N, C-alpha and C positions, 0 to 999 in steps of 0.2 A: 215684172222686174227681170232684166236680163242678167246673166252671169257676168261677173267682172273678168276681163281677160287676165291671163297670167302675166306676172312681171317678167322682166328679162332674166332675173336670177332664178325664178321658179322654172321658167322654160329651160334654162341651162341645167338645172338639177334634174328635171324630167328627162332631158336628153341623156344625161350621165347615167341615170338609173335604167333607162331603156337600153343603153349600150351595155351595161352590166348584165341585164337580163338576157340580151341577145348573146353575149359571150357565154354565159352559163348554159343556156339552152343549146347553143351550137356545140359546146364542149361535151355535153351529155350525148348528143347525137353522134359526135365524132368518136366517142368511146365505143359506141356500137359498131361503127365502121372499123375501128381498130381491131375489134375481135375478128372481123373478116380477114384483115391482113394477117393476123396470127394463124388463122385456119389455113391461109395460103402458104405461109412459111412452114407449117407442119405437113404440107402436102395433102391436106384434106380437100382442098378445092384448087382448080387450076387458075391461071392468070386471067382467063377469059371470064370466069365466074366472078373473080375479084373485080375485074373491070366493070362488069355489070352492076355490082354493088356500089362501086364508086359513082357510076353514072346515075343510078337511082338516088343516091345520097345527094348528088349535086342538083339534079332536077327535081328532087322531092323536098326533103326536110330543109336542106340548106337554102333553097330558093324560097320556100315558104317563110322561113325565119327572116330572110333578107327583106322580103316584101313587108312583113309585119313590122320590123324595126327600122328599116332604112328608108322605106318609101312612104310610110304612113305618117300621120300626125301623132307624135309621141304622147301628146296631151290626152 
């Protein structure tokens, strides 16, 4: 017996929930990046170190989350 496909309404709800999960996970990760901006403002790190953190964020967690939520099948 094969599984029944999701209805359009179910797929829409799954996409909505996936979007919400993506937003929450990205917000959590961005809060970590925000702490690096605060360190930079306090003079604890220079702009080049901050730039490295931004680059790692973009190529790391942000990209991983994008691939998980935007490129995959939400179901």
